[in-house]
DRENDO-1510 file (C-alpha; in Angstrom, 1 decimal, always signed):
<recs>
REC; n; res; u; v; w
REC; 1; UNK; +12.5; -40.8; -24.0 .
REC; 2; UNK; +12.8; -44.4; -24.1 .
REC; 3; UNK; +13.1; -44.6; -20.5 .
REC; 4; UNK; +9.6; -43.1; -19.9 .
REC; 5; UNK; +6.0; -43.6; -20.4 .
REC; 6; UNK; +4.2; -40.1; -21.1 .
REC; 7; UNK; +0.5; -39.6; -19.8 .
REC; 8; UNK; -1.8; -36.9; -19.7 .
REC; 9; UNK; -0.6; -33.1; -19.5 .
REC; 10; UNK; -0.4; -31.1; -16.0 .
REC; 11; UNK; +0.1; -27.6; -17.3 .
REC; 12; UNK; +1.4; -25.5; -19.6 .
REC; 13; UNK; +3.4; -22.2; -19.2 .
REC; 14; UNK; +5.4; -19.7; -20.8 .
REC; 15; UNK; +8.7; -21.6; -21.0 .
REC; 16; UNK; +7.4; -25.1; -22.1 .
REC; 17; UNK; +4.7; -27.8; -21.1 .
REC; 18; UNK; +4.4; -30.5; -18.4 .
REC; 19; UNK; +3.3; -34.0; -18.6 .
REC; 20; UNK; +2.6; -36.6; -16.0 .
REC; 21; UNK; +5.0; -40.0; -17.1 .
REC; 22; UNK; +6.2; -43.0; -15.5 .
REC; 23; UNK; +9.8; -44.0; -14.9 .
REC; 24; UNK; +10.0; -47.7; -17.0 .
REC; 25; UNK; +12.9; -49.1; -14.8 .
REC; 26; UNK; +11.0; -48.2; -11.3 .
REC; 27; UNK; +7.6; -47.3; -12.0 .
REC; 28; UNK; +7.9; -43.8; -10.2 .
REC; 29; UNK; +5.7; -41.2; -11.0 .
REC; 30; UNK; +7.3; -38.4; -12.4 .
REC; 31; UNK; +6.9; -35.1; -14.3 .
REC; 32; UNK; +8.5; -34.3; -17.7 .
REC; 33; UNK; +9.0; -30.8; -18.4 .
REC; 34; UNK; +9.4; -29.9; -22.5 .
REC; 35; UNK; +10.4; -26.6; -23.6 .
REC; 36; UNK; +10.4; -26.2; -27.5 .
REC; 37; UNK; +13.6; -24.4; -28.5 .
REC; 38; UNK; +13.0; -23.7; -32.4 .
REC; 39; UNK; +16.5; -22.4; -32.5 .
REC; 40; UNK; +16.2; -19.7; -29.9 .
REC; 41; UNK; +19.5; -20.1; -28.2 .
REC; 42; UNK; +18.2; -17.5; -25.6 .
REC; 43; UNK; +15.5; -19.7; -24.7 .
REC; 44; UNK; +17.5; -22.7; -24.6 .
REC; 45; UNK; +20.1; -20.8; -22.5 .
REC; 46; UNK; +17.3; -20.1; -20.0 .
REC; 47; UNK; +16.4; -23.5; -20.0 .
REC; 48; UNK; +19.8; -24.5; -19.3 .
REC; 49; UNK; +20.4; -22.0; -16.3 .
REC; 50; UNK; +17.2; -23.0; -14.8 .
REC; 51; UNK; +18.4; -26.8; -14.6 .
REC; 52; UNK; +21.7; -25.7; -13.4 .
REC; 53; UNK; +20.3; -23.5; -10.8 .
REC; 54; UNK; +17.6; -26.4; -9.5 .
REC; 55; UNK; +20.2; -29.0; -10.1 .
REC; 56; UNK; +22.6; -27.4; -7.7 .
REC; 57; UNK; +20.2; -27.0; -4.8 .
REC; 58; UNK; +20.4; -30.2; -3.2 .
REC; 59; UNK; +17.4; -29.7; -0.6 .
REC; 60; UNK; +14.5; -31.6; +0.7 .
REC; 61; UNK; +12.5; -28.4; -0.1 .
REC; 62; UNK; +13.6; -27.4; -3.4 .
REC; 63; UNK; +12.5; -30.1; -6.5 .
REC; 64; UNK; +15.2; -31.9; -7.6 .
REC; 65; UNK; +16.0; -32.2; -11.4 .
REC; 66; UNK; +16.2; -36.3; -11.7 .
REC; 67; UNK; +16.9; -36.5; -15.6 .
REC; 68; UNK; +17.3; -33.9; -18.7 .
REC; 69; UNK; +17.9; -33.8; -22.1 .
REC; 70; UNK; +18.9; -30.3; -23.6 .
REC; 71; UNK; +20.6; -31.3; -26.6 .
REC; 72; UNK; +17.1; -32.7; -28.0 .
REC; 73; UNK; +14.1; -30.6; -29.4 .
REC; 74; UNK; +11.9; -30.2; -27.1 .
REC; 75; UNK; +14.3; -30.1; -24.9 .
REC; 76; UNK; +13.1; -31.8; -21.3 .
REC; 77; UNK; +13.9; -32.6; -18.0 .
REC; 78; UNK; +12.3; -34.9; -15.6 .
REC; 79; UNK; +11.4; -34.2; -11.9 .
REC; 80; UNK; +9.4; -36.2; -9.3 .
REC; 81; UNK; +5.6; -35.8; -9.7 .
REC; 82; UNK; +3.6; -33.8; -7.3 .
REC; 83; UNK; +0.5; -34.5; -5.6 .
REC; 84; UNK; -0.7; -30.8; -5.9 .
REC; 85; UNK; +0.8; -27.1; -5.7 .
REC; 86; UNK; +0.1; -24.4; -2.8 .
REC; 87; UNK; -2.0; -22.4; -5.5 .
REC; 88; UNK; -4.5; -25.4; -6.0 .
REC; 89; UNK; -4.3; -25.7; -2.3 .
REC; 90; UNK; -5.4; -22.4; -1.6 .
REC; 91; UNK; -7.9; -22.2; -4.2 .
REC; 92; UNK; -10.1; -24.4; -1.9 .
REC; 93; UNK; -11.7; -21.8; +0.3 .
REC; 94; UNK; -12.4; -24.7; +3.5 .
REC; 95; UNK; -8.3; -24.9; +3.0 .
REC; 96; UNK; -6.8; -25.7; +6.4 .
REC; 97; UNK; -4.4; -22.6; +7.4 .
REC; 98; UNK; -2.5; -24.3; +10.0 .
REC; 99; UNK; -1.3; -27.0; +7.3 .
REC; 100; UNK; -1.0; -24.2; +4.7 .
REC; 101; UNK; +1.4; -22.3; +7.0 .
REC; 102; UNK; +3.4; -25.4; +7.7 .
REC; 103; UNK; +3.7; -26.1; +4.0 .
REC; 104; UNK; +4.7; -22.1; +3.6 .
REC; 105; UNK; +7.2; -22.8; +6.0 .
REC; 106; UNK; +8.6; -25.6; +4.2 .
REC; 107; UNK; +9.0; -23.0; +1.0 .
REC; 108; UNK; +10.9; -20.4; +2.9 .
REC; 109; UNK; +13.3; -23.2; +4.3 .
REC; 110; UNK; +14.0; -23.9; +0.5 .
REC; 111; UNK; +14.2; -20.2; -0.5 .
REC; 112; UNK; +16.5; -19.6; +2.6 .
REC; 113; UNK; +18.6; -22.7; +1.4 .
REC; 114; UNK; +18.8; -21.1; -2.1 .
REC; 115; UNK; +19.9; -17.7; -1.0 .
REC; 116; UNK; +22.5; -19.0; +1.4 .
REC; 117; UNK; +24.0; -20.9; -1.8 .
REC; 118; UNK; +23.7; -17.7; -3.8 .
REC; 119; UNK; +20.6; -18.3; -6.1 .
REC; 120; UNK; +17.4; -15.9; -6.3 .
REC; 121; UNK; +14.1; -17.7; -7.4 .
REC; 122; UNK; +12.7; -14.2; -8.7 .
REC; 123; UNK; +9.0; -16.0; -9.2 .
REC; 124; UNK; +7.9; -16.7; -6.1 .
REC; 125; UNK; +3.9; -17.7; -6.0 .
REC; 126; UNK; +1.7; -20.7; -4.5 .
REC; 127; UNK; +1.9; -22.1; -8.1 .
REC; 128; UNK; +5.8; -22.7; -7.8 .
REC; 129; UNK; +5.5; -24.4; -4.7 .
REC; 130; UNK; +4.4; -27.6; -5.0 .
REC; 131; UNK; +3.2; -30.6; -2.5 .
REC; 132; UNK; +4.6; -34.0; -2.0 .
REC; 133; UNK; +3.0; -36.8; +0.1 .
REC; 134; UNK; +5.3; -37.9; +2.8 .
REC; 135; UNK; +3.2; -40.7; +4.4 .
REC; 136; UNK; +0.4; -39.0; +5.8 .
REC; 137; UNK; +1.6; -35.7; +5.5 .
REC; 138; UNK; +2.0; -33.0; +3.1 .
REC; 139; UNK; +5.4; -31.5; +2.4 .
REC; 140; UNK; +6.2; -28.6; +0.3 .
REC; 141; UNK; +9.5; -27.7; -2.2 .
REC; 142; UNK; +10.2; -25.0; -4.3 .
REC; 143; UNK; +10.4; -25.3; -8.3 .
REC; 144; UNK; +10.4; -23.6; -11.7 .
REC; 145; UNK; +13.9; -21.6; -11.1 .
REC; 146; UNK; +13.2; -20.4; -15.2 .
REC; 147; UNK; +13.9; -16.8; -13.5 .
REC; 148; UNK; +16.0; -17.8; -11.2 .
REC; 149; UNK; +19.9; -16.4; -11.1 .
REC; 150; UNK; +22.9; -16.5; -9.2 .
REC; 151; UNK; +23.4; -13.3; -6.6 .
REC; 152; UNK; +26.6; -12.9; -7.4 .
REC; 153; UNK; +26.5; -9.7; -9.7 .
REC; 154; UNK; +29.6; -10.4; -11.8 .
REC; 155; UNK; +28.3; -13.7; -13.1 .
REC; 156; UNK; +27.3; -13.5; -16.7 .
REC; 157; UNK; +23.3; -13.0; -17.3 .
REC; 158; UNK; +20.4; -13.3; -19.9 .
REC; 159; UNK; +18.3; -10.9; -17.8 .
REC; 160; UNK; +18.6; -7.3; -20.1 .
REC; 161; UNK; +18.9; -4.3; -18.3 .
REC; 162; UNK; +15.6; -2.4; -17.4 .
REC; 163; UNK; +13.5; -5.4; -17.8 .
REC; 164; UNK; +11.0; -6.5; -15.3 .
REC; 165; UNK; +9.8; -10.2; -14.9 .
REC; 166; UNK; +8.0; -11.9; -12.7 .
REC; 167; UNK; +4.2; -12.7; -11.8 .
REC; 168; UNK; +1.9; -9.9; -11.1 .
REC; 169; UNK; +0.5; -9.8; -7.5 .
REC; 170; UNK; +3.7; -11.3; -6.0 .
REC; 171; UNK; +6.6; -9.3; -7.9 .
REC; 172; UNK; +8.4; -6.8; -5.9 .
REC; 173; UNK; +8.4; -3.2; -7.1 .
REC; 174; UNK; +11.8; -3.1; -8.1 .
REC; 175; UNK; +11.7; -6.4; -9.6 .
REC; 176; UNK; +8.8; -4.9; -12.1 .
REC; 177; UNK; +11.6; -1.9; -13.4 .
REC; 178; UNK; +14.9; -4.3; -13.8 .
REC; 179; UNK; +14.7; -7.8; -12.4 .
REC; 180; UNK; +18.5; -7.8; -13.5 .
REC; 181; UNK; +19.3; -6.1; -10.7 .
REC; 182; UNK; +17.5; -7.5; -7.6 .
REC; 183; UNK; +18.5; -9.1; -4.6 .
REC; 184; UNK; +17.2; -11.4; -1.7 .
REC; 185; UNK; +14.8; -9.0; -0.5 .
REC; 186; UNK; +12.6; -9.2; -3.9 .
REC; 187; UNK; +12.0; -12.9; -3.2 .
REC; 188; UNK; +11.1; -11.9; +0.4 .
REC; 189; UNK; +8.6; -9.4; -0.9 .
REC; 190; UNK; +7.1; -12.4; -2.8 .
REC; 191; UNK; +7.1; -14.5; +0.3 .
REC; 192; UNK; +5.1; -12.0; +1.9 .
REC; 193; UNK; +2.6; -11.6; -0.7 .
REC; 194; UNK; +2.2; -15.5; -0.5 .
REC; 195; UNK; +1.7; -15.1; +3.0 .
REC; 196; UNK; -0.8; -12.7; +3.0 .
REC; 197; UNK; -3.1; -14.8; +0.5 .
REC; 198; UNK; -2.6; -17.7; +3.4 .
REC; 199; UNK; -3.5; -15.7; +6.2 .
REC; 200; UNK; -6.6; -14.0; +4.4 .
REC; 201; UNK; -7.6; -16.7; +1.8 .
REC; 202; UNK; -6.9; -13.6; -0.6 .
REC; 203; UNK; -5.3; -13.1; -4.0 .
REC; 204; UNK; -2.8; -10.3; -3.4 .
REC; 205; UNK; -3.9; -7.6; -6.0 .
REC; 206; UNK; -1.6; -7.0; -9.2 .
REC; 207; UNK; -0.7; -3.7; -8.8 .
REC; 208; UNK; -2.4; -2.1; -5.6 .
REC; 209; UNK; -0.9; -2.2; -2.0 .
REC; 210; UNK; -2.5; -5.4; +0.0 .
REC; 211; UNK; -4.7; -4.7; +2.5 .
REC; 212; UNK; -3.4; -5.3; +6.3 .
REC; 213; UNK; -6.6; -4.8; +8.1 .
REC; 214; UNK; -7.6; -8.5; +6.4 .
REC; 215; UNK; -4.6; -10.1; +8.2 .
REC; 216; UNK; -5.0; -11.4; +11.6 .
REC; 217; UNK; -2.9; -9.0; +14.0 .
REC; 218; UNK; -0.1; -11.4; +14.9 .
REC; 219; UNK; +0.8; -11.7; +11.4 .
REC; 220; UNK; +0.2; -8.2; +10.1 .
REC; 221; UNK; +3.7; -6.8; +11.0 .
REC; 222; UNK; +5.3; -10.1; +9.3 .
REC; 223; UNK; +3.0; -9.4; +6.4 .
REC; 224; UNK; +3.9; -5.5; +6.2 .
REC; 225; UNK; +7.6; -5.7; +7.0 .
REC; 226; UNK; +8.3; -8.7; +4.1 .
REC; 227; UNK; +6.2; -6.6; +1.6 .
REC; 228; UNK; +7.6; -2.9; +2.4 .
REC; 229; UNK; +8.0; -0.8; -1.0 .
REC; 230; UNK; +11.6; +0.2; +0.1 .
REC; 231; UNK; +13.6; -3.1; +0.2 .
REC; 232; UNK; +15.7; -1.5; +3.0 .
REC; 233; UNK; +12.5; -1.5; +5.2 .
REC; 234; UNK; +12.0; -5.1; +4.4 .
REC; 235; UNK; +13.4; -8.4; +6.5 .
REC; 236; UNK; +16.9; -8.6; +4.8 .
REC; 237; UNK; +17.3; -12.2; +5.1 .
REC; 238; UNK; +15.1; -15.3; +5.1 .
REC; 239; UNK; +16.3; -16.3; +8.3 .
REC; 240; UNK; +15.2; -13.1; +10.0 .
REC; 241; UNK; +11.3; -13.6; +8.4 .
REC; 242; UNK; +11.3; -17.1; +9.2 .
REC; 243; UNK; +12.3; -16.4; +13.2 .
REC; 244; UNK; +9.7; -14.0; +13.3 .
REC; 245; UNK; +7.1; -16.5; +12.0 .
REC; 246; UNK; +8.1; -18.7; +14.7 .
REC; 247; UNK; +7.8; -16.3; +17.7 .
REC; 248; UNK; +4.2; -15.9; +16.0 .
REC; 249; UNK; +3.4; -19.6; +16.5 .
REC; 250; UNK; +5.2; -19.9; +20.1 .
REC; 251; UNK; +3.1; -21.7; +22.7 .
REC; 252; UNK; +0.6; -19.2; +24.2 .
REC; 253; UNK; +1.0; -18.1; +28.0 .
REC; 254; UNK; -1.4; -17.4; +30.3 .
REC; 255; UNK; -2.8; -13.8; +30.4 .
REC; 256; UNK; -1.0; -13.6; +33.9 .
REC; 257; UNK; +2.4; -14.8; +32.9 .
REC; 258; UNK; +2.1; -12.5; +30.1 .
REC; 259; UNK; +1.1; -9.2; +32.3 .
REC; 260; UNK; +3.5; -10.4; +34.6 .
REC; 261; UNK; +6.2; -10.3; +31.8 .
REC; 262; UNK; +5.5; -7.1; +30.4 .
REC; 263; UNK; +5.8; -5.7; +33.8 .
REC; 264; UNK; +9.2; -7.3; +34.2 .
REC; 265; UNK; +10.5; -5.9; +31.3 .
REC; 266; UNK; +8.9; -2.5; +31.9 .
REC; 267; UNK; +10.5; -2.2; +35.3 .
REC; 268; UNK; +14.0; -3.2; +33.7 .
REC; 269; UNK; +13.9; -0.5; +30.9 .
REC; 270; UNK; +12.9; +2.2; +33.4 .
REC; 271; UNK; +15.6; +1.2; +35.7 .
REC; 272; UNK; +18.6; +1.7; +32.9 .
REC; 273; UNK; +19.4; +5.0; +31.8 .
REC; 274; UNK; +20.2; +3.3; +28.4 .
REC; 275; UNK; +17.9; +0.5; +27.9 .
REC; 276; UNK; +18.9; -3.0; +26.2 .
REC; 277; UNK; +17.7; -2.9; +22.5 .
REC; 278; UNK; +16.5; -6.4; +23.0 .
REC; 279; UNK; +14.7; -5.6; +26.0 .
REC; 280; UNK; +12.8; -3.1; +24.2 .
REC; 281; UNK; +11.9; -5.2; +21.0 .
REC; 282; UNK; +10.9; -8.0; +23.6 .
REC; 283; UNK; +8.4; -6.1; +25.0 .
REC; 284; UNK; +7.3; -4.7; +21.8 .
REC; 285; UNK; +6.7; -8.2; +20.2 .
REC; 286; UNK; +4.9; -9.4; +23.2 .
REC; 287; UNK; +2.3; -6.6; +23.2 .
REC; 288; UNK; +1.8; -7.2; +19.4 .
REC; 289; UNK; +1.6; -11.2; +20.4 .
REC; 290; UNK; -1.0; -10.6; +22.7 .
REC; 291; UNK; -3.1; -8.0; +20.8 .
REC; 292; UNK; -6.2; -9.2; +21.8 .
REC; 293; UNK; -5.6; -9.4; +25.6 .
REC; 294; UNK; -7.6; -6.9; +27.0 .
REC; 295; UNK; -6.5; -6.4; +30.3 .
REC; 296; UNK; -2.7; -6.4; +29.2 .
REC; 297; UNK; -3.8; -3.6; +26.6 .
REC; 298; UNK; -6.1; -1.6; +28.2 .
REC; 299; UNK; -4.7; -2.2; +31.8 .
REC; 300; UNK; -1.3; -2.8; +31.9 .
REC; 301; UNK; +0.1; -1.0; +28.9 .
REC; 302; UNK; -0.8; +2.3; +30.5 .
REC; 303; UNK; +0.2; +1.9; +33.6 .
REC; 304; UNK; +3.9; +1.7; +32.4 .
REC; 305; UNK; +6.0; +4.8; +32.8 .
REC; 306; UNK; +6.0; +7.4; +30.6 .
REC; 307; UNK; +9.6; +7.0; +29.4 .
REC; 308; UNK; +9.4; +3.3; +28.7 .
REC; 309; UNK; +6.4; +3.9; +26.4 .
REC; 310; UNK; +8.1; +6.8; +24.8 .
REC; 311; UNK; +11.3; +4.6; +24.0 .
REC; 312; UNK; +9.3; +1.8; +23.2 .
REC; 313; UNK; +7.1; +3.4; +20.3 .
REC; 314; UNK; +10.5; +5.4; +19.2 .
REC; 315; UNK; +12.5; +2.4; +18.8 .
REC; 316; UNK; +9.5; -0.1; +17.5 .
REC; 317; UNK; +6.4; +1.9; +16.5 .
REC; 318; UNK; +6.3; -0.3; +13.3 .
REC; 319; UNK; +5.5; -3.1; +15.7 .
REC; 320; UNK; +3.3; -1.5; +17.7 .
REC; 321; UNK; +1.1; +0.7; +15.5 .
REC; 322; UNK; -1.7; -2.4; +15.7 .
REC; 323; UNK; -1.2; -2.0; +19.4 .
REC; 324; UNK; -2.3; +1.5; +19.3 .
REC; 325; UNK; -5.2; +0.8; +17.1 .
REC; 326; UNK; -6.3; -1.9; +19.1 .
REC; 327; UNK; -6.2; +0.3; +22.1 .
REC; 328; UNK; -7.9; +2.8; +20.6 .
REC; 329; UNK; -10.7; +0.7; +19.6 .
REC; 330; UNK; -11.1; -0.7; +22.9 .
REC; 331; UNK; -11.6; +2.7; +24.6 .
REC; 332; UNK; -13.4; +4.2; +22.0 .
REC; 333; UNK; -16.9; +3.5; +23.9 .
REC; 334; UNK; -17.6; +3.9; +27.3 .
REC; 335; UNK; -14.6; +5.4; +28.7 .
REC; 336; UNK; -15.4; +7.1; +32.2 .
REC; 337; UNK; -14.3; +10.6; +32.8 .
REC; 338; UNK; -11.5; +9.3; +35.8 .
REC; 339; UNK; -9.7; +7.2; +32.9 .
REC; 340; UNK; -8.7; +10.3; +30.9 .
REC; 341; UNK; -5.9; +11.5; +32.7 .
REC; 342; UNK; -4.2; +7.8; +32.2 .
REC; 343; UNK; -5.3; +8.3; +28.5 .
REC; 344; UNK; -3.7; +11.3; +28.2 .
REC; 345; UNK; -0.4; +10.2; +29.4 .
REC; 346; UNK; -0.1; +7.1; +27.5 .
REC; 347; UNK; -1.0; +9.1; +24.4 .
REC; 348; UNK; +1.6; +11.7; +25.2 .
REC; 349; UNK; +4.0; +9.7; +25.5 .
REC; 350; UNK; +3.2; +7.5; +22.2 .
REC; 351; UNK; +2.8; +10.9; +20.3 .
REC; 352; UNK; +6.4; +12.1; +21.3 .
REC; 353; UNK; +7.7; +8.9; +20.8 .
REC; 354; UNK; +6.6; +8.1; +17.1 .
REC; 355; UNK; +7.4; +10.1; +13.8 .
REC; 356; UNK; +4.6; +8.4; +12.1 .
REC; 357; UNK; +1.8; +10.8; +11.1 .
REC; 358; UNK; -0.9; +8.0; +10.7 .
REC; 359; UNK; -0.6; +7.1; +14.8 .
REC; 360; UNK; -0.3; +10.5; +15.5 .
REC; 361; UNK; -3.1; +11.5; +13.9 .
REC; 362; UNK; -5.0; +8.4; +16.0 .
REC; 363; UNK; -4.2; +10.0; +19.1 .
REC; 364; UNK; -5.4; +13.8; +18.0 .
REC; 365; UNK; -8.5; +12.5; +16.9 .
REC; 366; UNK; -9.2; +10.3; +20.1 .
REC; 367; UNK; -8.3; +13.2; +22.7 .
REC; 368; UNK; -10.7; +15.3; +21.0 .
REC; 369; UNK; -13.4; +13.0; +20.9 .
REC; 370; UNK; -13.0; +12.1; +24.7 .
REC; 371; UNK; -12.5; +15.7; +25.4 .
REC; 372; UNK; -15.6; +16.7; +23.8 .
REC; 373; UNK; -17.5; +13.9; +25.5 .
REC; 374; UNK; -16.3; +14.4; +28.8 .
REC; 375; UNK; -15.6; +18.6; +28.6 .
REC; 376; UNK; -12.2; +17.7; +29.9 .
REC; 377; UNK; -10.0; +20.6; +30.0 .
REC; 378; UNK; -7.0; +18.4; +30.7 .
REC; 379; UNK; -7.3; +16.9; +27.6 .
REC; 380; UNK; -7.8; +20.3; +25.7 .
REC; 381; UNK; -4.3; +21.3; +27.2 .
REC; 382; UNK; -2.5; +18.7; +26.1 .
REC; 383; UNK; -4.0; +19.1; +22.3 .
REC; 384; UNK; -2.7; +22.4; +22.2 .
REC; 385; UNK; +0.5; +21.5; +23.8 .
REC; 386; UNK; +0.9; +18.7; +21.0 .
REC; 387; UNK; -0.5; +20.8; +18.2 .
REC; 388; UNK; +1.9; +23.8; +19.1 .
REC; 389; UNK; +4.6; +21.3; +17.9 .
REC; 390; UNK; +2.7; +19.7; +14.8 .
REC; 391; UNK; +3.5; +21.2; +11.4 .
REC; 392; UNK; +3.2; +18.2; +9.3 .
REC; 393; UNK; +0.7; +19.4; +6.4 .
REC; 394; UNK; -0.8; +15.8; +6.3 .
REC; 395; UNK; -2.2; +15.8; +9.9 .
REC; 396; UNK; -3.5; +19.0; +10.0 .
REC; 397; UNK; -5.2; +18.8; +6.5 .
REC; 398; UNK; -6.7; +15.3; +7.8 .
REC; 399; UNK; -7.6; +16.8; +11.1 .
REC; 400; UNK; -9.4; +19.5; +9.5 .
REC; 401; UNK; -11.5; +17.0; +7.7 .
REC; 402; UNK; -12.3; +14.9; +10.6 .
REC; 403; UNK; -13.2; +18.3; +12.5 .
REC; 404; UNK; -15.4; +19.7; +9.6 .
REC; 405; UNK; -17.6; +16.1; +9.6 .
REC; 406; UNK; -17.9; +16.4; +13.2 .
REC; 407; UNK; -19.2; +19.9; +14.5 .
REC; 408; UNK; -19.8; +19.2; +18.1 .
REC; 409; UNK; -16.5; +18.3; +18.8 .
REC; 410; UNK; -15.2; +21.4; +16.4 .
REC; 411; UNK; -16.8; +23.6; +18.6 .
REC; 412; UNK; -14.9; +22.1; +21.9 .
REC; 413; UNK; -11.9; +22.0; +20.3 .
REC; 414; UNK; -12.0; +25.5; +19.2 .
REC; 415; UNK; -11.6; +26.8; +23.2 .
REC; 416; UNK; -8.0; +25.0; +23.1 .
REC; 417; UNK; -7.0; +26.4; +19.6 .
REC; 418; UNK; -6.6; +30.1; +19.8 .
REC; 419; UNK; -3.3; +29.8; +21.3 .
REC; 420; UNK; -1.8; +27.1; +19.0 .
REC; 421; UNK; +1.2; +27.4; +16.7 .
REC; 422; UNK; +0.3; +29.9; +13.9 .
REC; 423; UNK; +0.1; +27.0; +11.5 .
REC; 424; UNK; -2.6; +25.3; +13.1 .
REC; 425; UNK; -4.1; +28.5; +14.1 .
REC; 426; UNK; -4.3; +29.6; +10.7 .
REC; 427; UNK; -5.8; +25.8; +9.1 .
REC; 428; UNK; -8.3; +25.9; +12.1 .
</recs>
């Protein structure tokens, strides 16, 4: 390496070592990665593939390969020297979440470009997102395509069938089983885990599900959709993923403007036999993005027509689950008897719209709690009606446990359980 002066080591990994260095002809700071081949042709082939893939991706958010020597032992490559990595940036508990999100979005742009060029990364994590100083501003770029491969499944591969590879905590479930067969959605899962870390300041667990309650509401949906276990339920492209991040970061409107927009969308949906799916999605996203607006959630939402609520939750309960939980928390205390009818109408429309047992259970518990508090027979009759159509053993079992822990509510409930379905009647 006559053209470079090596400095101190920067890091060591499974595939090699990285040193800081100076390029002699212009004194530019660079990083040199060495991979000791030791006659291992498979390791050499993987290193060559990494350099080929990374070298083909000419984008400001992908770290470029400046020089290489793959015929030497150790083989080496030269890249621009980063100031730090996103992993080190996030390790400081005082890190600025807005800055981190901007850096994350840079990395998303780099990954989106890679996918457009037919390249998977398969090892997305904060340590592989490098940060560079551009004047006064930090920018981010994707690095380390050591596990990367072409999306084209006809391309020869050196990843064995039924072999998992990646980094625990960030690796998609399907990648643990057979990394050879994953697609773009595995990278999207990893990006969702990185976003979780940025929004919570916590490392994602290696094996367990992440706790979405730790994520601020406007990002909880995005993290959830990116990290579903089933790839078909995730974002299907980085473009979709990035669009939702931009929506979450859009300028805040006034409360009155938001409420008026919600009412206008609701009226438009109510007046059409077949509403525009875009209007349903826009209304769902508006509610989610403004989930902390008490008047919107507690006063505007319940006054929407039954059919609008029913269609809304039927089409987008994945978006609106947090909205239901927020509404439920708002009304858990000090709800007057006169408000119970409005609660009942809203909850009936949601219950009949969503098939999700977790949200249906929330509704049943709240109807029981409010009914018992106010001895409201209208809520009791609605509860009996909903239970008559409920055969989900998970709902029934958890509701039984809830009543066992709340004997006063159970006493009130028993007045309305006698003529529910045989299934419910037998259990209760």
